[in-house]
PDB file of N, CA, C and O in Angstrom:
ATOM      1  N   MET A   1      25.717 -71.078  29.353  1.00  0.00           N
ATOM      2  CA  MET A   1      26.350 -72.096  28.626  1.00  0.00           C
ATOM      3  C   MET A   1      25.523 -73.227  28.382  1.00  0.00           C
ATOM      4  O   MET A   1      25.656 -73.810  27.306  1.00  0.00           O
ATOM      5  N   ILE A   2      24.671 -73.637  29.232  1.00  0.00           N
ATOM      6  CA  ILE A   2      23.697 -74.613  29.059  1.00  0.00           C
ATOM      7  C   ILE A   2      22.876 -74.277  27.757  1.00  0.00           C
ATOM      8  O   ILE A   2      22.587 -75.168  26.958  1.00  0.00           O
ATOM      9  N   GLU A   3      22.569 -73.175  27.600  1.00  0.00           N
ATOM     10  CA  GLU A   3      21.483 -72.894  26.578  1.00  0.00           C
ATOM     11  C   GLU A   3      22.335 -72.968  25.236  1.00  0.00           C
ATOM     12  O   GLU A   3      21.782 -73.227  24.167  1.00  0.00           O
ATOM     13  N   LYS A   4      23.613 -72.748  25.324  1.00  0.00           N
ATOM     14  CA  LYS A   4      24.456 -72.801  23.912  1.00  0.00           C
ATOM     15  C   LYS A   4      24.454 -74.318  23.531  1.00  0.00           C
ATOM     16  O   LYS A   4      24.089 -74.739  22.433  1.00  0.00           O
ATOM     17  N   VAL A   5      24.928 -75.134  24.624  1.00  0.00           N
ATOM     18  CA  VAL A   5      25.102 -76.522  24.421  1.00  0.00           C
ATOM     19  C   VAL A   5      23.764 -77.093  23.871  1.00  0.00           C
ATOM     20  O   VAL A   5      23.778 -77.741  22.824  1.00  0.00           O
ATOM     21  N   SER A   6      22.648 -76.877  24.528  1.00  0.00           N
ATOM     22  CA  SER A   6      21.393 -77.492  24.264  1.00  0.00           C
ATOM     23  C   SER A   6      20.848 -77.113  22.894  1.00  0.00           C
ATOM     24  O   SER A   6      20.054 -77.875  22.343  1.00  0.00           O
ATOM     25  N   GLU A   7      21.228 -75.984  22.318  1.00  0.00           N
ATOM     26  CA  GLU A   7      20.834 -75.532  20.971  1.00  0.00           C
ATOM     27  C   GLU A   7      21.211 -76.497  19.965  1.00  0.00           C
ATOM     28  O   GLU A   7      20.529 -76.633  18.949  1.00  0.00           O
ATOM     29  N   ARG A   8      22.320 -77.219  20.194  1.00  0.00           N
ATOM     30  CA  ARG A   8      22.846 -78.236  19.025  1.00  0.00           C
ATOM     31  C   ARG A   8      21.855 -79.393  18.933  1.00  0.00           C
ATOM     32  O   ARG A   8      20.904 -79.523  19.703  1.00  0.00           O
ATOM     33  N   GLU A   9      22.124 -80.153  18.018  1.00  0.00           N
ATOM     34  CA  GLU A   9      21.485 -81.457  17.816  1.00  0.00           C
ATOM     35  C   GLU A   9      21.836 -82.205  19.044  1.00  0.00           C
ATOM     36  O   GLU A   9      22.944 -82.009  19.543  1.00  0.00           O
ATOM     37  N   CYS A  10      21.085 -82.965  19.535  1.00  0.00           N
ATOM     38  CA  CYS A  10      21.299 -83.827  20.725  1.00  0.00           C
ATOM     39  C   CYS A  10      21.873 -85.185  20.202  1.00  0.00           C
ATOM     40  O   CYS A  10      21.670 -85.674  19.091  1.00  0.00           O
ATOM     41  N   TYR A  11      22.694 -85.745  21.308  1.00  0.00           N
ATOM     42  CA  TYR A  11      23.486 -86.981  21.003  1.00  0.00           C
ATOM     43  C   TYR A  11      22.608 -88.093  21.243  1.00  0.00           C
ATOM     44  O   TYR A  11      22.829 -89.134  20.625  1.00  0.00           O
ATOM     45  N   ALA A  12      21.562 -88.023  22.118  1.00  0.00           N
ATOM     46  CA  ALA A  12      20.708 -89.093  22.427  1.00  0.00           C
ATOM     47  C   ALA A  12      19.243 -88.457  22.906  1.00  0.00           C
ATOM     48  O   ALA A  12      19.223 -87.372  23.487  1.00  0.00           O
ATOM     49  N   ASP A  13      18.227 -89.072  22.675  1.00  0.00           N
ATOM     50  CA  ASP A  13      16.889 -88.602  23.117  1.00  0.00           C
ATOM     51  C   ASP A  13      15.910 -89.874  23.164  1.00  0.00           C
ATOM     52  O   ASP A  13      15.465 -90.439  22.165  1.00  0.00           O
ATOM     53  N   CYS A  14      15.662 -90.213  24.443  1.00  0.00           N
ATOM     54  CA  CYS A  14      14.717 -91.336  24.666  1.00  0.00           C
ATOM     55  C   CYS A  14      13.881 -91.105  25.706  1.00  0.00           C
ATOM     56  O   CYS A  14      14.063 -90.191  26.510  1.00  0.00           O
ATOM     57  N   THR A  15      12.917 -91.921  25.751  1.00  0.00           N
ATOM     58  CA  THR A  15      11.701 -91.825  26.745  1.00  0.00           C
ATOM     59  C   THR A  15      11.630 -93.203  27.391  1.00  0.00           C
ATOM     60  O   THR A  15      11.483 -94.194  26.676  1.00  0.00           O
ATOM     61  N   THR A  16      11.736 -93.311  28.793  1.00  0.00           N
ATOM     62  CA  THR A  16      11.619 -94.661  29.407  1.00  0.00           C
ATOM     63  C   THR A  16      10.121 -95.151  29.382  1.00  0.00           C
ATOM     64  O   THR A  16       9.180 -94.471  28.973  1.00  0.00           O
ATOM     65  N   ASP A  17      10.050 -96.271  29.818  1.00  0.00           N
ATOM     66  CA  ASP A  17       8.641 -96.940  30.029  1.00  0.00           C
ATOM     67  C   ASP A  17       7.819 -96.138  30.946  1.00  0.00           C
ATOM     68  O   ASP A  17       6.598 -96.150  30.790  1.00  0.00           O
ATOM     69  N   ASP A  18       8.351 -95.441  31.885  1.00  0.00           N
ATOM     70  CA  ASP A  18       7.524 -94.695  32.799  1.00  0.00           C
ATOM     71  C   ASP A  18       7.496 -93.138  32.393  1.00  0.00           C
ATOM     72  O   ASP A  18       7.371 -92.237  33.222  1.00  0.00           O
ATOM     73  N   GLN A  19       7.629 -92.941  31.011  1.00  0.00           N
ATOM     74  CA  GLN A  19       7.534 -91.647  30.356  1.00  0.00           C
ATOM     75  C   GLN A  19       8.473 -90.480  30.821  1.00  0.00           C
ATOM     76  O   GLN A  19       8.168 -89.290  30.757  1.00  0.00           O
ATOM     77  N   VAL A  20       9.545 -90.934  31.253  1.00  0.00           N
ATOM     78  CA  VAL A  20      10.617 -89.966  31.596  1.00  0.00           C
ATOM     79  C   VAL A  20      11.511 -89.842  30.460  1.00  0.00           C
ATOM     80  O   VAL A  20      12.098 -90.805  29.967  1.00  0.00           O
ATOM     81  N   ARG A  21      11.619 -88.521  30.008  1.00  0.00           N
ATOM     82  CA  ARG A  21      12.432 -88.224  28.843  1.00  0.00           C
ATOM     83  C   ARG A  21      13.974 -87.872  29.269  1.00  0.00           C
ATOM     84  O   ARG A  21      14.200 -87.133  30.228  1.00  0.00           O
ATOM     85  N   HIS A  22      14.933 -88.408  28.547  1.00  0.00           N
ATOM     86  CA  HIS A  22      16.370 -88.174  28.747  1.00  0.00           C
ATOM     87  C   HIS A  22      17.003 -87.463  27.509  1.00  0.00           C
ATOM     88  O   HIS A  22      16.934 -88.053  26.430  1.00  0.00           O
ATOM     89  N   VAL A  23      17.524 -86.423  27.565  1.00  0.00           N
ATOM     90  CA  VAL A  23      18.176 -85.855  26.306  1.00  0.00           C
ATOM     91  C   VAL A  23      19.678 -85.475  26.727  1.00  0.00           C
ATOM     92  O   VAL A  23      19.988 -84.853  27.743  1.00  0.00           O
ATOM     93  N   LEU A  24      20.463 -85.922  25.841  1.00  0.00           N
ATOM     94  CA  LEU A  24      21.866 -85.648  26.061  1.00  0.00           C
ATOM     95  C   LEU A  24      22.578 -84.904  24.879  1.00  0.00           C
ATOM     96  O   LEU A  24      22.238 -85.086  23.710  1.00  0.00           O
ATOM     97  N   TRP A  25      23.523 -84.109  25.229  1.00  0.00           N
ATOM     98  CA  TRP A  25      24.206 -83.272  24.387  1.00  0.00           C
ATOM     99  C   TRP A  25      25.770 -83.482  24.586  1.00  0.00           C
ATOM    100  O   TRP A  25      26.233 -83.698  25.706  1.00  0.00           O
ATOM    101  N   ARG A  26      26.496 -83.413  23.536  1.00  0.00           N
ATOM    102  CA  ARG A  26      27.894 -83.371  23.580  1.00  0.00           C
ATOM    103  C   ARG A  26      28.473 -82.059  23.765  1.00  0.00           C
ATOM    104  O   ARG A  26      28.084 -81.091  23.112  1.00  0.00           O
ATOM    105  N   CYS A  27      29.444 -81.991  24.683  1.00  0.00           N
ATOM    106  CA  CYS A  27      30.088 -80.705  24.868  1.00  0.00           C
ATOM    107  C   CYS A  27      31.603 -80.726  24.608  1.00  0.00           C
ATOM    108  O   CYS A  27      32.202 -81.802  24.587  1.00  0.00           O
ATOM    109  N   THR A  28      32.160 -79.688  24.430  1.00  0.00           N
ATOM    110  CA  THR A  28      33.781 -79.574  24.208  1.00  0.00           C
ATOM    111  C   THR A  28      34.431 -79.847  25.527  1.00  0.00           C
ATOM    112  O   THR A  28      33.769 -79.925  26.563  1.00  0.00           O
ATOM    113  N   GLU A  29      35.662 -79.984  25.488  1.00  0.00           N
ATOM    114  CA  GLU A  29      36.400 -80.133  26.804  1.00  0.00           C
ATOM    115  C   GLU A  29      36.470 -78.725  27.591  1.00  0.00           C
ATOM    116  O   GLU A  29      36.529 -78.614  28.815  1.00  0.00           O
ATOM    117  N   GLU A  30      36.453 -77.688  26.670  1.00  0.00           N
ATOM    118  CA  GLU A  30      36.366 -76.348  27.432  1.00  0.00           C
ATOM    119  C   GLU A  30      34.976 -76.061  27.977  1.00  0.00           C
ATOM    120  O   GLU A  30      34.888 -75.474  29.056  1.00  0.00           O
ATOM    121  N   GLU A  31      33.845 -76.441  27.290  1.00  0.00           N
ATOM    122  CA  GLU A  31      32.582 -76.301  27.804  1.00  0.00           C
ATOM    123  C   GLU A  31      32.428 -77.308  29.076  1.00  0.00           C
ATOM    124  O   GLU A  31      31.773 -76.886  30.029  1.00  0.00           O
ATOM    125  N   SER A  32      32.913 -78.430  29.138  1.00  0.00           N
ATOM    126  CA  SER A  32      32.790 -79.295  30.231  1.00  0.00           C
ATOM    127  C   SER A  32      33.504 -78.693  31.511  1.00  0.00           C
ATOM    128  O   SER A  32      33.000 -78.747  32.632  1.00  0.00           O
ATOM    129  N   ALA A  33      34.739 -78.109  31.227  1.00  0.00           N
ATOM    130  CA  ALA A  33      35.484 -77.445  32.275  1.00  0.00           C
ATOM    131  C   ALA A  33      34.523 -76.346  32.911  1.00  0.00           C
ATOM    132  O   ALA A  33      34.409 -76.283  34.135  1.00  0.00           O
ATOM    133  N   GLN A  34      33.900 -75.564  32.147  1.00  0.00           N
ATOM    134  CA  GLN A  34      33.123 -74.561  32.459  1.00  0.00           C
ATOM    135  C   GLN A  34      31.949 -75.080  33.467  1.00  0.00           C
ATOM    136  O   GLN A  34      31.648 -74.508  34.515  1.00  0.00           O
ATOM    137  N   PHE A  35      31.387 -76.180  33.000  1.00  0.00           N
ATOM    138  CA  PHE A  35      30.224 -76.721  33.720  1.00  0.00           C
ATOM    139  C   PHE A  35      30.813 -77.361  35.176  1.00  0.00           C
ATOM    140  O   PHE A  35      30.159 -77.309  36.217  1.00  0.00           O
ATOM    141  N   VAL A  36      31.914 -77.863  35.091  1.00  0.00           N
ATOM    142  CA  VAL A  36      32.636 -78.382  36.348  1.00  0.00           C
ATOM    143  C   VAL A  36      32.837 -77.249  37.221  1.00  0.00           C
ATOM    144  O   VAL A  36      32.546 -77.360  38.412  1.00  0.00           O
ATOM    145  N   SER A  37      33.376 -75.999  36.684  1.00  0.00           N
ATOM    146  CA  SER A  37      33.627 -74.878  37.378  1.00  0.00           C
ATOM    147  C   SER A  37      32.531 -74.389  38.223  1.00  0.00           C
ATOM    148  O   SER A  37      32.646 -74.065  39.404  1.00  0.00           O
ATOM    149  N   GLU A  38      31.397 -74.362  37.479  1.00  0.00           N
ATOM    150  CA  GLU A  38      30.042 -73.814  38.024  1.00  0.00           C
ATOM    151  C   GLU A  38      29.615 -74.761  39.258  1.00  0.00           C
ATOM    152  O   GLU A  38      29.198 -74.286  40.315  1.00  0.00           O
ATOM    153  N   PHE A  39      29.758 -76.159  39.023  1.00  0.00           N
ATOM    154  CA  PHE A  39      29.333 -76.999  40.050  1.00  0.00           C
ATOM    155  C   PHE A  39      30.187 -76.951  41.197  1.00  0.00           C
ATOM    156  O   PHE A  39      29.696 -77.176  42.303  1.00  0.00           O
ATOM    157  N   GLU A  40      31.379 -76.690  41.078  1.00  0.00           N
ATOM    158  CA  GLU A  40      32.408 -76.582  42.120  1.00  0.00           C
ATOM    159  C   GLU A  40      31.975 -75.397  43.185  1.00  0.00           C
ATOM    160  O   GLU A  40      32.351 -75.391  44.358  1.00  0.00           O
ATOM    161  N   LYS A  41      31.211 -74.496  42.648  1.00  0.00           N
ATOM    162  CA  LYS A  41      30.721 -73.340  43.517  1.00  0.00           C
ATOM    163  C   LYS A  41      29.574 -73.721  44.378  1.00  0.00           C
ATOM    164  O   LYS A  41      29.173 -72.863  45.164  1.00  0.00           O
ATOM    165  N   ILE A  42      28.974 -74.895  44.349  1.00  0.00           N
ATOM    166  CA  ILE A  42      27.925 -75.284  45.114  1.00  0.00           C
ATOM    167  C   ILE A  42      28.510 -76.123  46.266  1.00  0.00           C
ATOM    168  O   ILE A  42      29.027 -77.226  46.088  1.00  0.00           O
ATOM    169  N   PRO A  43      28.389 -75.511  47.469  1.00  0.00           N
ATOM    170  CA  PRO A  43      28.919 -76.306  48.772  1.00  0.00           C
ATOM    171  C   PRO A  43      28.392 -77.608  48.976  1.00  0.00           C
ATOM    172  O   PRO A  43      29.100 -78.439  49.545  1.00  0.00           O
ATOM    173  N   ALA A  44      27.076 -77.950  48.534  1.00  0.00           N
ATOM    174  CA  ALA A  44      26.565 -79.203  48.981  1.00  0.00           C
ATOM    175  C   ALA A  44      25.422 -79.436  47.909  1.00  0.00           C
ATOM    176  O   ALA A  44      24.829 -78.523  47.335  1.00  0.00           O
ATOM    177  N   LEU A  45      25.199 -80.787  47.723  1.00  0.00           N
ATOM    178  CA  LEU A  45      24.214 -81.188  46.782  1.00  0.00           C
ATOM    179  C   LEU A  45      23.633 -82.455  47.189  1.00  0.00           C
ATOM    180  O   LEU A  45      24.336 -83.427  47.469  1.00  0.00           O
ATOM    181  N   TYR A  46      22.212 -82.469  47.233  1.00  0.00           N
ATOM    182  CA  TYR A  46      21.401 -83.589  47.464  1.00  0.00           C
ATOM    183  C   TYR A  46      20.629 -84.125  46.331  1.00  0.00           C
ATOM    184  O   TYR A  46      19.824 -83.386  45.765  1.00  0.00           O
ATOM    185  N   VAL A  47      20.810 -85.426  45.921  1.00  0.00           N
ATOM    186  CA  VAL A  47      19.943 -85.946  44.859  1.00  0.00           C
ATOM    187  C   VAL A  47      19.049 -86.854  45.532  1.00  0.00           C
ATOM    188  O   VAL A  47      19.398 -87.909  46.063  1.00  0.00           O
ATOM    189  N   ALA A  48      17.770 -86.348  45.479  1.00  0.00           N
ATOM    190  CA  ALA A  48      16.561 -87.145  46.182  1.00  0.00           C
ATOM    191  C   ALA A  48      16.244 -88.228  45.250  1.00  0.00           C
ATOM    192  O   ALA A  48      16.056 -89.359  45.696  1.00  0.00           O
ATOM    193  N   ASP A  49      16.156 -87.952  43.821  1.00  0.00           N
ATOM    194  CA  ASP A  49      15.571 -88.932  42.856  1.00  0.00           C
ATOM    195  C   ASP A  49      16.662 -89.348  41.892  1.00  0.00           C
ATOM    196  O   ASP A  49      17.315 -88.435  41.387  1.00  0.00           O
ATOM    197  N   GLY A  50      16.912 -90.425  41.611  1.00  0.00           N
ATOM    198  CA  GLY A  50      17.869 -90.952  40.660  1.00  0.00           C
ATOM    199  C   GLY A  50      19.312 -90.929  41.369  1.00  0.00           C
ATOM    200  O   GLY A  50      20.297 -90.654  40.684  1.00  0.00           O
ATOM    201  N   HIS A  51      19.428 -91.192  42.623  1.00  0.00           N
ATOM    202  CA  HIS A  51      20.663 -91.329  43.320  1.00  0.00           C
ATOM    203  C   HIS A  51      21.528 -92.556  42.917  1.00  0.00           C
ATOM    204  O   HIS A  51      22.756 -92.624  42.954  1.00  0.00           O
ATOM    205  N   HIS A  52      20.666 -93.493  42.534  1.00  0.00           N
ATOM    206  CA  HIS A  52      21.474 -94.748  42.108  1.00  0.00           C
ATOM    207  C   HIS A  52      22.028 -94.624  40.861  1.00  0.00           C
ATOM    208  O   HIS A  52      23.138 -95.103  40.628  1.00  0.00           O
ATOM    209  N   ARG A  53      21.282 -93.939  39.885  1.00  0.00           N
ATOM    210  CA  ARG A  53      21.866 -93.550  38.625  1.00  0.00           C
ATOM    211  C   ARG A  53      23.150 -92.667  38.684  1.00  0.00           C
ATOM    212  O   ARG A  53      24.147 -92.844  37.984  1.00  0.00           O
ATOM    213  N   THR A  54      22.990 -91.723  39.591  1.00  0.00           N
ATOM    214  CA  THR A  54      24.143 -90.629  39.893  1.00  0.00           C
ATOM    215  C   THR A  54      25.382 -91.434  40.456  1.00  0.00           C
ATOM    216  O   THR A  54      26.510 -91.228  40.008  1.00  0.00           O
ATOM    217  N   ALA A  55      25.143 -92.333  41.427  1.00  0.00           N
ATOM    218  CA  ALA A  55      26.213 -93.152  41.868  1.00  0.00           C
ATOM    219  C   ALA A  55      26.810 -94.078  40.789  1.00  0.00           C
ATOM    220  O   ALA A  55      28.027 -94.264  40.785  1.00  0.00           O
ATOM    221  N   ALA A  56      26.077 -94.623  39.946  1.00  0.00           N
ATOM    222  CA  ALA A  56      26.521 -95.415  38.883  1.00  0.00           C
ATOM    223  C   ALA A  56      27.349 -94.531  37.926  1.00  0.00           C
ATOM    224  O   ALA A  56      28.427 -94.906  37.466  1.00  0.00           O
ATOM    225  N   SER A  57      26.820 -93.413  37.670  1.00  0.00           N
ATOM    226  CA  SER A  57      27.684 -92.427  36.618  1.00  0.00           C
ATOM    227  C   SER A  57      28.944 -92.100  37.289  1.00  0.00           C
ATOM    228  O   SER A  57      30.003 -92.173  36.665  1.00  0.00           O
ATOM    229  N   TYR A  58      28.903 -91.745  38.515  1.00  0.00           N
ATOM    230  CA  TYR A  58      30.215 -91.417  39.152  1.00  0.00           C
ATOM    231  C   TYR A  58      31.076 -92.520  39.114  1.00  0.00           C
ATOM    232  O   TYR A  58      32.250 -92.325  38.801  1.00  0.00           O
ATOM    233  N   ASN A  59      30.647 -93.754  39.407  1.00  0.00           N
ATOM    234  CA  ASN A  59      31.623 -94.979  39.272  1.00  0.00           C
ATOM    235  C   ASN A  59      32.100 -95.314  37.905  1.00  0.00           C
ATOM    236  O   ASN A  59      33.205 -95.833  37.754  1.00  0.00           O
ATOM    237  N   VAL A  60      31.306 -95.037  36.883  1.00  0.00           N
ATOM    238  CA  VAL A  60      31.748 -95.027  35.543  1.00  0.00           C
ATOM    239  C   VAL A  60      32.898 -94.087  35.164  1.00  0.00           C
ATOM    240  O   VAL A  60      33.877 -94.450  34.512  1.00  0.00           O
ATOM    241  N   GLY A  61      32.706 -92.918  35.603  1.00  0.00           N
ATOM    242  CA  GLY A  61      33.759 -91.857  35.465  1.00  0.00           C
ATOM    243  C   GLY A  61      34.904 -92.041  36.054  1.00  0.00           C
ATOM    244  O   GLY A  61      35.934 -91.609  35.536  1.00  0.00           O
ATOM    245  N   LYS A  62      34.916 -92.732  37.272  1.00  0.00           N
ATOM    246  CA  LYS A  62      36.111 -93.079  38.031  1.00  0.00           C
ATOM    247  C   LYS A  62      36.917 -94.277  37.159  1.00  0.00           C
ATOM    248  O   LYS A  62      38.146 -94.338  37.131  1.00  0.00           O
ATOM    249  N   ILE A  63      36.204 -95.037  36.589  1.00  0.00           N
ATOM    250  CA  ILE A  63      36.880 -96.161  35.944  1.00  0.00           C
ATOM    251  C   ILE A  63      37.449 -95.590  34.645  1.00  0.00           C
ATOM    252  O   ILE A  63      38.442 -96.142  34.171  1.00  0.00           O
ATOM    253  N   ARG A  64      36.894 -94.503  34.008  1.00  0.00           N
ATOM    254  CA  ARG A  64      37.434 -93.932  32.721  1.00  0.00           C
ATOM    255  C   ARG A  64      38.588 -92.935  32.948  1.00  0.00           C
ATOM    256  O   ARG A  64      39.272 -92.470  32.036  1.00  0.00           O
ATOM    257  N   GLU A  65      38.727 -92.668  34.201  1.00  0.00           N
ATOM    258  CA  GLU A  65      39.894 -91.730  34.393  1.00  0.00           C
ATOM    259  C   GLU A  65      41.311 -92.335  33.986  1.00  0.00           C
ATOM    260  O   GLU A  65      42.329 -91.653  34.103  1.00  0.00           O
TER     261      GLU A  65
END
């Protein structure tokens, strides 16, 4: 699924001052549901780097519900 989505033109592509590249793609609601379904299969997840961004993204998602 990720291969299919990432073949499209990206929504955003930027490189930060510390040379970290971030590329974003839009996906359909159906594709999003498939990604969610796959992540639900993972019993635990630890984010070692970027945990503040992950937490911020989670909070934005909760606000948008």
